[in-house]
C-alpha positions in Angstrom: -275.3 -31.8 64.3 -276.2 -28.4 63.4 -278.0 -26.2 65.8 -281.1 -25.5 63.3 -282.9 -23.0 62.6 -284.9 -22.1 65.6 -283.5 -18.6 66.6 -280.1 -16.7 66.0 -277.7 -18.6 68.4 -274.9 -18.9 66.2 -272.6 -18.7 68.8 -273.5 -21.7 70.8 -272.1 -23.3 67.4 -269.3 -21.6 67.2 -268.3 -22.4 70.8 -269.0 -25.9 70.0 -266.7 -26.3 67.3 -263.7 -25.0 69.9 -264.7 -27.1 71.9 -264.1 -29.9 69.6 -260.9 -28.8 68.6 -260.1 -28.6 72.3 -261.1 -31.9 72.6 -258.3 -33.3 70.1 -255.5 -31.4 71.8 -256.1 -32.5 75.2 -255.8 -36.2 73.3 -252.7 -34.8 71.7 -251.4 -34.1 74.8 -252.1 -37.6 76.4 -250.6 -39.8 73.8 -247.2 -37.5 73.7 -246.4 -36.0 77.0 -248.9 -36.4 79.6 -246.6 -34.4 82.1 -249.0 -31.5 80.7 -252.0 -32.6 82.8 -249.9 -32.0 86.0 -248.9 -28.4 87.2 -245.1 -29.2 86.5 -243.3 -32.3 85.6 -242.0 -32.4 89.5 -243.1 -30.9 92.9 -241.8 -27.5 92.8 -239.9 -27.3 89.7 -240.9 -24.3 87.3 -243.9 -24.9 85.3 -243.3 -25.7 81.3 -245.3 -22.5 79.5 -248.6 -24.9 78.8 -248.5 -26.1 82.2 -248.8 -22.4 83.5 -252.5 -21.8 84.7 -255.3 -20.3 82.2 -252.4 -21.5 79.6 -253.0 -25.0 80.4 -257.3 -24.9 79.6 -256.0 -25.2 76.1 -254.1 -28.1 76.5 -255.9 -30.1 79.4 -259.5 -30.2 76.9 -261.1 -31.4 79.3 -263.4 -28.2 79.3 -264.8 -29.3 76.1 -266.5 -32.0 77.3 -268.3 -29.9 79.5 -269.2 -27.0 76.7 -271.1 -30.2 75.0 -273.2 -30.8 77.9 -273.5 -27.1 78.2 -274.5 -27.0 74.4 -276.9 -29.3 74.7 -278.6 -27.9 77.6 -279.2 -24.5 75.9 -280.0 -26.1 72.5 -282.8 -28.7 73.5 -284.5 -25.9 76.3 -284.1 -23.4 73.4 -286.8 -24.0 71.0 -289.3 -24.6 73.8 -288.4 -21.8 75.8 -288.9 -19.6 73.5 -292.4 -20.9 72.5 -293.5 -21.3 75.7 -292.7 -17.7 76.7 -295.4 -16.4 73.8 -298.0 -19.3 75.2 -297.7 -21.6 72.6 -297.1 -24.8 75.4 -298.7 -27.4 72.9 -296.6 -26.9 70.2 -293.5 -26.5 72.3 -294.5 -29.7 73.4 -294.8 -31.7 70.1 -291.6 -30.2 68.9 -289.6 -32.1 71.8 -291.4 -35.1 71.1 -290.5 -34.7 67.6 -286.9 -33.9 68.0 -286.8 -36.2 70.7 -287.6 -39.3 68.7 -284.9 -37.9 66.3 -282.2 -37.5 68.6 -281.3 -40.8 69.4 -280.8 -42.4 66.0 -279.1 -39.5 64.8 -276.7 -40.5 68.0 -276.4 -44.3 67.1 -276.6 -44.3 63.5 -273.2 -42.2 62.7 -271.8 -43.7 65.7 -272.8 -47.1 64.7 -270.9 -46.8 61.4 -267.9 -45.1 63.1 -267.7 -48.4 65.3 -268.1 -50.8 62.4 -265.2 -49.0 60.5 -262.4 -49.1 63.2 -263.6 -52.7 63.7 -262.9 -53.4 60.1 -259.7 -51.3 60.6 -258.6 -53.5 63.8 -259.6 -57.0 61.7 -256.7 -56.1 59.2 -254.0 -54.6 61.3 -254.8 -51.0 60.5 -253.7 -50.1 64.2 -250.5 -52.4 64.3 -247.6 -49.8 64.5 -250.1 -47.6 67.5 -250.1 -50.9 69.5 -246.3 -50.9 69.4 -245.4 -47.4 70.2 -243.9 -45.8 73.6 -247.1 -43.5 74.0 -249.1 -45.6 76.6 -252.5 -43.4 75.4 -251.7 -45.1 71.6 -251.2 -48.4 73.1 -254.3 -48.5 75.3 -257.1 -47.3 72.7 -255.7 -49.6 69.6 -257.7 -52.2 69.4 -256.3 -55.1 68.2 -257.5 -58.2 65.7 -259.5 -60.9 66.9 -258.3 -64.6 65.9 -261.9 -65.9 65.1 -264.2 -64.7 63.2 -267.3 -65.6 65.4 -265.3 -63.8 68.7 -264.8 -60.6 66.8 -268.4 -60.3 65.7 -269.6 -61.0 69.2 -267.4 -58.6 70.4 -268.3 -55.6 68.0 -271.9 -56.5 68.7 -271.4 -56.1 72.1 -269.3 -52.8 71.9 -272.1 -51.5 69.7 -274.4 -52.2 72.6 -272.2 -51.2 75.5 -271.4 -47.6 73.8 -275.3 -47.0 74.7 -275.5 -49.1 77.8 -272.0 -48.5 79.9 -270.5 -45.8 78.2 -267.7 -47.9 77.0 -266.3 -49.1 73.7 -262.7 -50.5 72.8 -262.7 -49.6 69.3 -263.3 -46.0 70.2 -263.2 -45.1 73.7 -264.1 -41.4 72.9 -267.6 -42.5 72.7 -267.8 -42.7 76.7 -269.3 -38.9 76.3 -272.4 -40.2 74.1 -274.2 -41.8 76.6 -274.1 -39.1 79.0 -274.8 -36.7 76.4 -277.9 -38.3 75.4 -279.1 -38.6 78.3 -278.5 -34.9 79.3 -280.9 -34.0 76.3 -283.3 -36.4 77.7 -283.3 -34.7 81.5 -284.1 -31.4 79.4 -287.1 -32.8 77.4 -288.4 -33.7 80.9 -287.9 -30.7 82.7 -289.4 -28.5 79.8 -292.5 -30.8 79.8 -292.8 -30.1 83.6 -291.7 -26.5 83.4 -293.6 -25.1 80.1 -296.7 -24.0 81.6 -294.5 -22.3 84.7 -293.5 -17.8 84.9 -290.3 -17.7 83.2 -288.6 -16.3 86.5 -289.9 -19.4 88.1 -288.7 -21.8 85.2 -285.1 -20.2 85.7 -285.3 -20.9 89.5 -286.2 -24.6 88.6 -283.2 -25.0 86.1 -280.8 -23.2 88.9 -282.3 -25.5 91.6 -281.4 -28.4 89.6 -277.8 -27.1 88.9 -277.7 -27.2 92.6 -278.9 -30.1 92.7 -276.4 -31.7 90.8 -273.7 -29.9 92.4 -274.8 -31.7 95.5 -274.9 -35.5 93.5 -271.4 -34.5 92.5 -272.4 -34.8 88.7 -270.0 -32.4 87.6 -269.0 -33.1 83.9 -273.1 -33.2 82.8 -275.5 -32.5 84.8 -274.8 -29.0 85.8 -273.7 -27.7 82.7 -276.7 -28.8 81.2 -279.3 -27.3 83.5 -276.8 -24.2 83.4 -277.7 -24.2 79.5 -281.2 -24.2 79.9 -280.9 -21.5 82.5 -278.8 -19.5 79.8 -281.0 -20.2 77.5 -283.8 -18.5 79.3 -282.2 -15.8 80.5 -281.2 -14.9 76.8 -284.8 -15.0 76.0 -285.5 -12.8 78.8 -286.1 -9.2 78.0 -284.9 -7.5 80.8 -281.5 -9.4 80.9 -280.6 -8.7 77.6 -281.5 -4.7 78.2 -279.0 -4.5 81.4 -276.3 -5.5 78.8 -277.4 -3.0 76.0 -278.0 -0.2 78.4 -274.7 -0.3 80.5 -272.5 -1.2 78.1 -269.1 -0.2 79.9 -270.4 -1.9 82.8 -271.0 -5.1 81.0 -267.5 -4.8 79.6 -266.2 -4.6 83.0 -268.2 -7.6 84.0 -267.1 -10.0 81.4 -263.0 -9.5 81.2 -263.8 -10.4 85.2 -265.5 -13.3 84.4 -263.7 -14.7 81.4 -260.3 -14.3 82.9 -262.2 -16.3 86.1 -263.0 -18.6 83.6 -259.9 -19.8 82.7 -258.1 -19.6 86.1 -261.0 -21.6 87.5 -260.9 -24.1 84.8 -257.4 -24.6 85.6 -257.0 -27.1 88.3 -254.4 -30.0 87.0 -256.2 -33.3 86.3 -252.7 -35.2 88.5 -250.3 -34.1 91.2 -251.9 -30.3 92.1 -249.9 -30.8 94.9 -247.4 -30.2 92.7 -247.6 -25.9 92.9 -248.6 -23.3 95.1 -251.8 -22.7 92.8 -252.9 -25.3 92.3 -253.0 -26.3 95.9 -255.2 -23.4 97.0 -257.6 -23.9 94.1 -258.0 -27.8 95.7 -258.3 -26.0 98.7 -261.0 -23.8 97.3 -262.9 -26.2 96.1 -262.9 -29.2 98.0 -264.6 -26.9 100.5 -267.6 -26.5 98.3 -268.1 -29.5 97.1 -269.5 -33.0 98.2 -267.0 -35.5 99.5 -266.4 -38.0 96.0 -266.4 -35.0 93.5 -264.1 -35.4 91.0 -262.6 -31.8 91.3 -261.3 -31.3 88.0 -264.3 -31.9 86.7 -265.9 -29.5 88.6 -263.2 -26.8 88.0 -264.1 -27.1 84.4 -267.6 -26.9 84.9 -266.7 -23.5 86.8 -264.6 -22.9 84.3 -267.6 -23.2 81.4 -270.1 -21.3 84.0 -268.0 -18.0 84.4 -267.0 -18.2 80.4 -270.9 -17.7 79.4 -271.6 -15.6 82.1 -269.0 -13.8 80.3 -270.2 -14.1 77.2 -273.4 -13.1 78.0 -271.9 -9.4 79.1 -269.9 -9.5 75.4 -271.9 -9.4 72.7 -269.1 -8.4 70.3 -267.7 -11.7 71.4 -270.7 -13.7 70.8 -270.7 -12.0 67.5 -267.2 -13.0 66.8 -268.2 -16.9 67.9 -270.9 -16.4 65.4 -268.6 -15.8 62.1 -268.5 -18.3 59.1 -265.0 -19.7 60.3 -266.4 -20.4 63.8 -269.6 -22.0 62.5 -267.6 -23.9 60.0 -266.0 -25.5 63.3 -268.9 -26.3 64.9 -270.4 -28.0 61.6 -267.5 -30.0 61.6 -267.6 -30.9 65.6 -269.4 -34.4 65.8 -267.5 -35.6 62.6 -264.3 -34.4 64.4 -265.1 -35.7 67.4 -266.2 -39.2 65.8 -263.0 -39.6 63.8 -260.2 -37.9 65.3 -259.2 -40.9 67.7 -259.1 -43.3 64.8 -256.8 -40.6 62.4 -254.6 -40.2 65.6 -254.0 -44.2 66.3 -253.4 -44.1 61.9 -252.5 -41.2 60.0 -250.5 -39.8 63.3 -249.0 -42.3 64.2 -247.3 -43.7 60.8 -246.4 -39.6 60.4 -244.9 -39.6 64.2 -243.2 -43.2 64.5 -243.4 -44.3 61.2 -244.1 -48.0 60.0 -240.9 -50.5 61.2 -242.1 -52.3 63.9 -239.3 -53.9 66.0 -240.2 -57.5 66.8 -242.1 -59.0 69.9 -239.7 -61.4 72.3 -239.8 -63.2 74.9 -238.7 -63.7 78.1 -237.3 -66.2 79.5 -240.6 -68.0 81.3 -242.2 -67.3 77.7 -243.9 -63.8 78.7 -244.0 -62.0 75.2 -242.4 -58.5 74.9 -243.7 -55.6 73.0 -241.3 -54.3 70.5 -241.2 -50.7 71.3 -241.0 -47.7 68.9 -239.3 -44.6 71.0 -240.9 -41.4 70.2 -239.0 -39.1 67.8 -239.6 -36.0 69.9 -241.8 -32.6 70.3 -240.5 -30.7 67.0 -241.1 -34.1 64.6 -244.6 -34.1 66.1 -245.4 -30.0 65.7 -244.1 -30.4 61.8 -246.6 -33.8 61.8 -249.2 -31.1 63.1 -249.2 -29.7 60.2 -250.1 -31.6 57.6 -252.7 -34.0 60.2 -254.8 -31.1 61.6 -255.7 -30.1 58.1 -256.3 -34.2 57.3 -258.3 -34.3 60.1 -261.0 -31.8 59.0 -261.2 -33.0 55.7 -262.5 -36.2 56.4 -264.7 -34.7 58.8 -265.7 -32.8 56.1 -266.4 -35.8 53.7 -268.2 -37.2 56.3 -270.5 -34.1 57.4 -270.9 -34.0 53.6 -272.3 -37.9 52.8 -272.3 -39.8 55.7 -274.4 -37.6 58.0 -276.7 -36.5 55.5 -277.4 -40.3 54.7 -277.5 -40.9 58.4 -280.4 -38.1 58.7 -282.3 -39.2 55.4 -282.8 -42.8 57.2 -283.5 -41.0 60.5 -286.4 -39.5 58.5 -287.8 -42.7 57.0 -287.5 -44.1 60.7 -289.8 -41.6 62.1 -292.0 -41.3 59.2 -292.5 -45.1 59.6 -293.3 -45.4 63.4 -295.1 -41.8 63.8 -298.7 -41.3 63.4 -299.7 -39.9 59.6 -300.5 -36.8 60.2 -303.5 -36.9 58.4 -304.7 -39.6 60.6 -306.1 -38.6 64.4 -305.7 -40.9 67.5 -308.7 -42.3 68.7 -309.6 -41.9 71.8 -310.5 -44.6 74.2 -314.2 -45.3 74.6 
């Protein structure tokens, strides 16, 4: 979903486009080379290039989800902040009410369509090859045919509901992020409802306080970046903050380089086996000393990476302009569809191109236990050649979805909103 017309914040849409591409990359790595999520293949062995600190941020890709949370906070707070800064709080509250009402069906309708589509594919055996590959990720995320129609329909209904109650969906595991992202948007609307009449400096202090609150709570994947997004939305509408950047270009350039380089270093913490390398042990020691017990360190690492990256971009108007060019904006426009559809395309087109269609027959042990016939992975060079064709296919499908399904979902949302809203020419009656 695009940001909209509420201001010149196109760079955020470009950043979102990069985030969705990083999510695709990380799932390719999970499917075909899970060792990339460690600092090296074995403890104290030399790391491969893609396992190097800073480079690995682009491969392990979890930072993409953190960017989604940041963008949610930034965008949902932007228009209310701008209206509140000019003393138009009533209009801000009306805008938030409309946005909050539309946001739910605009997320639920497309994701439900995607789930139903994947369910149909599962029932006709489209994921049969994926279920027989030697990739644990592909096998674990490939839904299988249900033997009975009633059970299949019950499973579909259950997963359509659980996407929004538990963040779980066996037909598309990638939808786990949608519930917390929806929750984040509602947090921002509630926050702005309470902070709309605050002076900007105190509203920024409040959003910063909530950032640290979620730091202490351990919600580093969604709570922290969401309220950091609200904070940056306020800062970038704050005259003195922008004047500092414009009046101190040399210092701003130095600060931007420092923060962006630091963001890649801090975001490099490996998802597994942090003890395998000295640099990851150092990061583990640092992060463990500044987080509460039970915090997911790898997600805290991604959050710190996003925080430092965005601060660096604040001091680099040129980089923000680069993110606002038409190519990054196109990626941003495709981002929701890419995120929603790439998992299904990995378990179908990418799997077929990499593994082929011939599935070895299943066998049984002497005790009668079923042993799946497994297709061997042909190697990285084969994958690289296939990706040359599959990645454009991914964006072609996303373009078709954005051109046809998203507009239909938007029209349906507007019809629903018009039905439930008070007519514009009708004023609510005051209680007697």
